[in-house]
N, C-alpha and C positions, 0 to 999 in steps of 0.2 A: 553446519549452517543455516544461521535466517534469512531469509526475502523479502525486503521492505517492497511492499507492493501501494500503489494508491486504489483509492475506491473506480466506478467506473460512477457519472453523472447519469445514467440515465440506471434505474434498478428494476429487480422483477418485485408481481403484487408479492404481499406477504404473506397470501393463499386464508387456507383458515387452521392454522398449527392454533397450539398454545401460545398463549402471550407473552410477550417479553418479562422474561427473568433475569435482571441488572445481578443481578449477587453470584447470578452459574458464569457470566465471562471472562472469558479469561485473563487474567491481569488485572487484578485483585485492587491493585495499589492505584491503579486508574481508578478506581471506585466512586471515590469523590466526585473527580473531576470530571466522572459519565454525570450523576448524579447533575452537578449543576447545570451543563448542559443542556439533559433530558427534562429539567423542571423548567427553564426561560423558553425554550423553544415549544415546549407543549403550553406552557402559559400565554404565548408573544403568539403560535398560531392559533387558540382558542376564543383570543377576545380580541382580534380586532388584523381580517384576513388579510386587505386592503396595504398595513403596516406592514403585516409579516413579508407577502407580498415584495414587498422595497425591500426589507435586511433583507434576504436569502435571498436579492437581484432577480428575481422571476414576474417574469412576463407572464402578458395575459392570460393563453393561454394553456399556462403551467398552475392556474390557480387554482388547480386540485388538486396541486403539492402539500398545498396547505392545511385544507382538510385531513388530510393524511397527516402531518407531524402532528395536531393536532390529536388523534389518536393511535398514537405510539404506543401507551399504554396497554391498551387491552387488544390491537391488533395482532392479527398474527402474526407467529418467530416461524426464520424455517436458516438453515445455516448461511454463514456470510455466501460462501463458494457459488452458493445457486441466488442471494440477492442482488448481488453486483456482478452487471451483464456488461457488454461494451467492446471494443475491439482485442483488447488486450486479455481480456477471459473467456472471449470466444475461441481466439489463438490458445489458450493455455487449454480451455474445455474441459474442465475437472471432472467433472459427471463418467464422464469416457475413460477415466484410468484406470490399472488395473490393479486388484486390492495394495499391493508394494506401493504403489505412486502414493497412493490414496491417502496411506498413511503415512508418508513421507513429506506431500504436504500437508498432512495435521499436523506436524510437527517445524517446520519450519516455512509455513508461510505467514507472514502478519501483513494484516493489510489496514492503511491508517486511513484516516477518518475524523469530520467535522466535528459529531457528534459524539460517535467512543470512543476517538481518541487512536486505538487499533485495537482488533481485531484475531482471532484466527479463524481460518476457511468453518469450521463447524462449528465459532458460538451461535446462536440460533437470534437475531434479529428481526425486526421489519424493515419496512420499506420505507425511508425518510429519504427528507430532501433535505439538505443542511453541508456544504462545502467548509471546508479548508479557510476560505475567503472572506469566509461571514462575520460581518462584528452583530454579535449580538447587542441590543440595550444593555443590559445590566453586566455580563462580560468584558464586555468590549471582541477586538480580536481575535478568535478562536485560535488562531496560532501561537497566540504571544498563552492565548491563556492556558492549552498543553504543553509548553516550553518546560514547565518544572516539575511537575510530572511523569512525563516527560524524561526529562534529564532522572532520574528517583530508581525511576522501575524499570528502562529500556538497558540497561548496562549489562543488570542480570539477566535479560531473556537473549542479552546476543549471546551471552556462556564466554567462551574461548575459543568458536570459531569464525570463522566466513562472516562478513555481511554483508551482501548482494544488497545493494541500494534502488532501486528500481522506478523509483517516490518521484514523481514532476514536485515541480519547486514548493509549491506552495506546501503542500505533503510536505517535504524535505524541511520546510521551516520551523516544524512542530519540534522536532529531536532531530540535531546533528551529531555524529558519533565526532569523541571526542581523546584524545590520550592515547592508550596502547589498543583501545574500539577499533579510535580512527585506523587505524595504522592499519586492520586487518576488515579494512572495508572494502566495496567497489565502485566503483560508479558503471552507467555502463548507458553508453551515448548508442544508435542506430544512426547509419548515418548512408546515404546511396552514393556509395560508392564512385557512380564516372563525374558525379557535382559535388560531395563531401559537402551535401546538406541534409537535416533534417528533416524529414515530411513524417509529420503527428499522424498520419495513418498507419500506415506501416513499420513507423518506429513504437505504434505501442503494440501491436501485430506480433514482430518480431521480438520484442522482450516476452510477450506470453508466449511464444514458442522457445526461446529460451529456457527458461523457466520449467514448459513444459518438455524440454530433451533432459536435464539435467534429473530430473524427477523421472522418468524412465527410467533415463541411463543407472539411475543407481549411484550418481555421480555426488562423492561429498568432497572436497574440495577443503584441503581445514583454510584454507588464505586465498589472497587474489593471486598469485601466482600458480599454482593448485589449478583456479579457476581458469585463467588463459589456457592451460594445459585442455581441459578440461573439454573448454570451449572447442579448441582446433580439434580435440579428439573426436568434438561428434560435428565436425565441418562447416565449424560458424569463424570467418576471417576477420580476426583480429587486431588491431594496433595497440598499443602501452601506452601510456602511461605514467610510470612510478615514479612515486617521491626519492627525488637524488634520481635520475636519471632512468638510461635504460640500463645502464649497469647493477641497477641493482633488482630484477626481472627476479632472478631465481633465488633472491634472503626475503626472510621474514620481514615482514613490513611494521617496524619500531620508528617512522618517525614523526605518527602524531597525523598524519593526511593521507587519505585515501586517495585509493589507485584511480585514475583512470581510465576507462576500458570505449575503446570506441569498436562497434561491429558492423562489418562496412557489408552490404549489403548491395547487389549489383540489378535485381528485378524487385520494382512495386507489384505488393499485391498485399 
């Protein structure tokens, strides 16, 4: 199982650990594309604070994020699972998982990033500010920058199992599973059951809880149909939009289209 996560806008401080070692990051096929973004981001933020703030879409109150980016190469690095904070990561609460669940998280979780492309939760990175929606002056839109290298690297990373895609739309633009991989991909929406509306806060929190539940239970669904069964066994109410219609729910996905799952929640918390 491969779980695709968005990053968080807010991040913990880098701390005083050893600095970034780009060559030590997972997915080495993304190294060249990472280096290109890192070089331009550091140069931009070191050279012109106002321009950098405008490019990154930062308010006056976030001016300090520019200086943080300028020092990325020498800042302390921590595991990505500690750097990313926010609603989804608070609900996932990686630090409190038992040892077996932490090992499963290290193998299965992949966090997408405008700066790094994608990293494992154990990859050591510094705190930074650079969303996938940014357009750098030299490289252009980061979503487009990452598309080609992701298309080369991610199908192999996905292996032959389930791909659970919990990314937001900006990060989903960097890599869209295709063909056979798409057929075993499931995306999830979290809906307030009485209104059938998505509410951002508990949408993120519930996605974090879903991932935590799967990791804690040791569930390893082989495809979308098995994921539906696993989530229902864990107490979630799930509605399915399977490619080809409801009659395909028990069959392996071979249509080249992702499954769409709606998880219904009655309480907003």
